[in-house]
Short mmCIF file of the C-alpha atoms (twelve columns), coordinates in Angstrom:
data_MODEL
# 
_entry.id   MODEL 
# 
loop_
_atom_site.group_PDB 
_atom_site.id 
_atom_site.type_symbol 
_atom_site.label_atom_id 
_atom_site.label_alt_id 
_atom_site.label_comp_id 
_atom_site.label_asym_id 
_atom_site.label_seq_id 
_atom_site.Cartn_x 
_atom_site.Cartn_y 
_atom_site.Cartn_z 
_atom_site.pdbx_PDB_model_num 
ATOM 1   C CA . MET A 1   39.506  19.623  3.365   1 
ATOM 2   C CA . ASN A 2   36.338  19.702  1.415   1 
ATOM 3   C CA . SER A 3   37.736  17.133  -1.080  1 
ATOM 4   C CA . GLN A 4   38.106  14.568  1.603   1 
ATOM 5   C CA . PRO A 5   34.412  13.555  2.024   1 
ATOM 6   C CA . SER A 6   33.910  13.568  -1.773  1 
ATOM 7   C CA . ILE A 7   36.995  11.148  -2.304  1 
ATOM 8   C CA . GLN A 8   35.927  8.845   0.552   1 
ATOM 9   C CA . ALA A 9   32.442  8.816   -1.120  1 
ATOM 10  C CA . ASP A 10  33.968  8.185   -4.368  1 
ATOM 11  C CA . ALA A 11  36.122  5.193   -3.206  1 
ATOM 12  C CA . ALA A 12  32.845  3.641   -1.511  1 
ATOM 13  C CA . VAL A 13  31.107  3.790   -4.835  1 
ATOM 14  C CA . ARG A 14  34.133  2.287   -6.539  1 
ATOM 15  C CA . ALA A 15  34.055  -0.621  -4.054  1 
ATOM 16  C CA . LEU A 16  30.404  -1.264  -4.579  1 
ATOM 17  C CA . ARG A 17  30.983  -1.297  -8.344  1 
ATOM 18  C CA . ARG A 18  33.611  -3.642  -7.917  1 
ATOM 19  C CA . ASN A 19  31.672  -6.041  -5.684  1 
ATOM 20  C CA . ARG A 20  28.993  -5.856  -8.103  1 
ATOM 21  C CA . ALA A 21  31.113  -6.669  -10.990 1 
ATOM 22  C CA . GLN A 22  32.314  -9.871  -9.232  1 
ATOM 23  C CA . LYS A 23  29.196  -11.101 -8.214  1 
ATOM 24  C CA . THR A 24  27.742  -12.184 -11.646 1 
ATOM 25  C CA . LEU A 25  24.103  -12.022 -12.444 1 
ATOM 26  C CA . TYR A 26  24.217  -15.868 -12.675 1 
ATOM 27  C CA . ASN A 27  25.221  -15.994 -9.035  1 
ATOM 28  C CA . PHE A 28  22.710  -13.355 -8.166  1 
ATOM 29  C CA . VAL A 29  19.933  -15.210 -9.755  1 
ATOM 30  C CA . GLU A 30  20.947  -18.712 -8.044  1 
ATOM 31  C CA . GLN A 31  21.168  -16.766 -4.690  1 
ATOM 32  C CA . GLU A 32  17.724  -15.222 -5.026  1 
ATOM 33  C CA . PHE A 33  15.803  -18.139 -6.368  1 
ATOM 34  C CA . GLY A 34  17.556  -20.567 -3.824  1 
ATOM 35  C CA . ARG A 35  18.298  -23.146 -6.270  1 
ATOM 36  C CA . THR A 36  21.036  -23.797 -9.085  1 
ATOM 37  C CA . LEU A 37  19.855  -22.693 -12.757 1 
ATOM 38  C CA . ASN A 38  20.286  -25.149 -15.712 1 
ATOM 39  C CA . SER A 39  21.937  -24.531 -18.842 1 
ATOM 40  C CA . THR A 40  18.798  -23.402 -20.710 1 
ATOM 41  C CA . GLU A 41  17.986  -20.734 -17.846 1 
ATOM 42  C CA . GLY A 42  21.660  -19.547 -18.026 1 
ATOM 43  C CA . GLU A 43  21.326  -19.019 -21.698 1 
ATOM 44  C CA . ARG A 44  18.035  -17.155 -21.245 1 
ATOM 45  C CA . LEU A 45  19.741  -15.036 -18.355 1 
ATOM 46  C CA . GLN A 46  22.589  -13.996 -20.840 1 
ATOM 47  C CA . VAL A 47  19.982  -12.996 -23.440 1 
ATOM 48  C CA . LEU A 48  18.239  -10.891 -20.865 1 
ATOM 49  C CA . GLU A 49  21.604  -9.498  -19.520 1 
ATOM 50  C CA . THR A 50  22.356  -8.382  -23.222 1 
ATOM 51  C CA . THR A 51  18.967  -7.175  -23.984 1 
ATOM 52  C CA . TYR A 52  18.017  -5.112  -20.750 1 
ATOM 53  C CA . PRO A 53  20.279  -2.969  -18.354 1 
ATOM 54  C CA . ARG A 54  21.478  -4.954  -15.410 1 
ATOM 55  C CA . GLU A 55  19.656  -2.929  -12.734 1 
ATOM 56  C CA . LEU A 56  16.239  -3.633  -14.409 1 
ATOM 57  C CA . VAL A 57  17.133  -7.338  -14.718 1 
ATOM 58  C CA . GLU A 58  17.997  -7.424  -10.996 1 
ATOM 59  C CA . LEU A 59  14.887  -5.552  -10.003 1 
ATOM 60  C CA . ALA A 60  12.748  -7.884  -12.068 1 
ATOM 61  C CA . ILE A 61  14.228  -10.784 -10.482 1 
ATOM 62  C CA . GLU A 62  13.485  -9.299  -6.994  1 
ATOM 63  C CA . VAL A 63  9.822   -8.643  -8.056  1 
ATOM 64  C CA . ALA A 64  9.746   -12.234 -9.281  1 
ATOM 65  C CA . VAL A 65  11.062  -13.419 -5.902  1 
ATOM 66  C CA . ILE A 66  8.427   -11.332 -4.053  1 
ATOM 67  C CA . ALA A 67  5.755   -12.766 -6.189  1 
ATOM 68  C CA . GLN A 68  6.961   -16.356 -5.236  1 
ATOM 69  C CA . ALA A 69  7.592   -16.994 -9.054  1 
ATOM 70  C CA . THR A 70  11.162  -18.213 -9.450  1 
ATOM 71  C CA . SER A 71  11.267  -18.510 -12.855 1 
ATOM 72  C CA . LEU A 72  12.948  -16.696 -15.735 1 
ATOM 73  C CA . ALA A 73  9.704   -16.818 -17.922 1 
ATOM 74  C CA . TYR A 74  8.171   -14.619 -15.077 1 
ATOM 75  C CA . VAL A 75  11.219  -12.187 -14.895 1 
ATOM 76  C CA . GLU A 76  11.072  -12.053 -18.880 1 
ATOM 77  C CA . GLN A 77  7.272   -10.949 -18.539 1 
ATOM 78  C CA . VAL A 78  7.975   -8.146  -16.042 1 
ATOM 79  C CA . LEU A 79  10.845  -6.921  -18.267 1 
ATOM 80  C CA . LEU A 80  8.583   -7.084  -21.337 1 
ATOM 81  C CA . ASN A 81  5.673   -5.247  -19.412 1 
ATOM 82  C CA . TRP A 82  8.186   -2.478  -18.374 1 
ATOM 83  C CA . GLN A 83  9.363   -2.170  -21.922 1 
ATOM 84  C CA . VAL A 84  5.970   -1.758  -23.277 1 
ATOM 85  C CA . LYS A 85  5.085   1.009   -20.530 1 
ATOM 86  C CA . GLY A 86  8.331   2.733   -21.525 1 
ATOM 87  C CA . ILE A 87  9.986   2.273   -18.257 1 
ATOM 88  C CA . ALA A 88  13.695  2.364   -18.598 1 
ATOM 89  C CA . THR A 89  15.183  3.316   -15.201 1 
ATOM 90  C CA . ALA A 90  15.250  1.355   -12.214 1 
ATOM 91  C CA . GLN A 91  13.426  4.137   -10.050 1 
ATOM 92  C CA . ALA A 92  10.556  4.073   -12.435 1 
ATOM 93  C CA . ALA A 93  10.549  0.356   -12.451 1 
ATOM 94  C CA . ARG A 94  10.395  0.389   -8.617  1 
ATOM 95  C CA . ALA A 95  7.417   2.766   -8.722  1 
ATOM 96  C CA . ASP A 96  5.550   0.696   -11.111 1 
ATOM 97  C CA . ALA A 97  6.176   -2.419  -9.125  1 
ATOM 98  C CA . GLU A 98  4.832   -0.763  -6.049  1 
ATOM 99  C CA . GLN A 99  1.756   0.434   -7.805  1 
ATOM 100 C CA . PHE A 100 1.114   -2.950  -9.145  1 
ATOM 101 C CA . ARG A 101 1.565   -4.440  -5.593  1 
ATOM 102 C CA . LEU A 102 -1.002  -1.894  -4.148  1 
ATOM 103 C CA . GLN A 103 -3.373  -2.571  -6.997  1 
ATOM 104 C CA . LYS A 104 -3.391  -6.279  -6.138  1 
ATOM 105 C CA . ALA A 105 -3.935  -5.613  -2.574  1 
ATOM 106 C CA . LEU A 106 -7.041  -3.613  -3.458  1 
ATOM 107 C CA . GLN A 107 -8.297  -6.397  -5.825  1 
ATOM 108 C CA . SER A 108 -7.788  -8.955  -3.290  1 
ATOM 109 C CA . SER A 109 -9.570  -7.127  -0.562  1 
ATOM 110 C CA . GLY A 110 -12.542 -6.449  -2.996  1 
ATOM 111 C CA . ARG A 111 -12.712 -10.119 -3.659  1 
ATOM 112 C CA . ARG A 112 -13.132 -10.810 0.216   1 
ATOM 113 C CA . LYS A 113 -15.920 -8.175  0.553   1 
ATOM 114 C CA . SER A 114 -17.711 -9.552  -2.531  1 
ATOM 115 C CA . LYS A 115 -17.517 -12.877 -1.401  1 
ATOM 116 C CA . GLN A 116 -18.890 -11.914 2.124   1 
ATOM 117 C CA . ALA A 117 -21.667 -9.924  0.371   1 
ATOM 118 C CA . ARG A 118 -22.770 -12.712 -1.683  1 
ATOM 119 C CA . LYS A 119 -22.549 -15.289 1.425   1 
ATOM 120 C CA . SER A 120 -25.049 -12.823 3.333   1 
ATOM 121 C CA . ALA A 121 -27.160 -12.302 0.539   1 
ATOM 122 C CA . THR A 122 -27.731 -16.011 -0.109  1 
ATOM 123 C CA . GLY A 123 -27.693 -16.918 3.546   1 
ATOM 124 C CA . ALA A 124 -25.629 -19.909 2.649   1 
ATOM 125 C CA . LEU A 125 -23.264 -21.359 5.449   1 
ATOM 126 C CA . ASP A 126 -19.780 -22.537 5.071   1 
ATOM 127 C CA . ASP A 127 -18.228 -25.205 7.323   1 
ATOM 128 C CA . LEU A 128 -16.719 -22.679 9.515   1 
ATOM 129 C CA . ASP A 129 -20.157 -20.996 10.145  1 
ATOM 130 C CA . LEU A 130 -21.203 -23.756 12.176  1 
ATOM 131 C CA . TYR A 131 -18.375 -23.122 14.710  1 
ATOM 132 C CA . ARG A 132 -18.917 -19.489 14.954  1 
ATOM 133 C CA . ILE A 133 -20.901 -17.922 17.823  1 
ATOM 134 C CA . PRO A 134 -23.876 -16.270 16.493  1 
ATOM 135 C CA . PRO A 135 -24.142 -12.731 17.391  1 
ATOM 136 C CA . ALA A 136 -26.139 -11.602 20.487  1 
ATOM 137 C CA . LYS A 137 -29.942 -10.891 19.748  1 
ATOM 138 C CA . PRO A 138 -31.527 -8.130  21.856  1 
ATOM 139 C CA . ILE A 139 -33.840 -9.189  24.471  1 
ATOM 140 C CA . LYS A 140 -37.294 -7.855  24.407  1 
ATOM 141 C CA . GLU A 141 -38.526 -7.167  27.730  1 
ATOM 142 C CA . ASP A 142 -42.222 -7.341  28.461  1 
ATOM 143 C CA . VAL A 143 -43.752 -4.127  29.629  1 
# 
């Protein structure tokens, strides 16, 4: 009785592998990028597929799509960066991608703060400042 769940789980894993094998990397890229690939990109993709593990290539494609950079040059750069960092598993690559995303979020929030600090220090107004309601000033009462 205990062997049934493992057999069913094993069958599910095999079915997933079959589906994954049927879906070529070329079709995956076209679906993710939302466009057809030209012949040069197809050749470049074959080189990536032979050079790197498929899981890493798929993850790099997902990272590129999230970054709105739908080019194989970006995917190659992501893979090269992971190679330089010694990342060889999908789990480590996911962790690195998440760390990079958080780092970029911190940098962009820091830029906004420094821009606001510069503006308040210089007292310069931008176009939108003309339409903002100035903060209420406390009323001094005569005593």
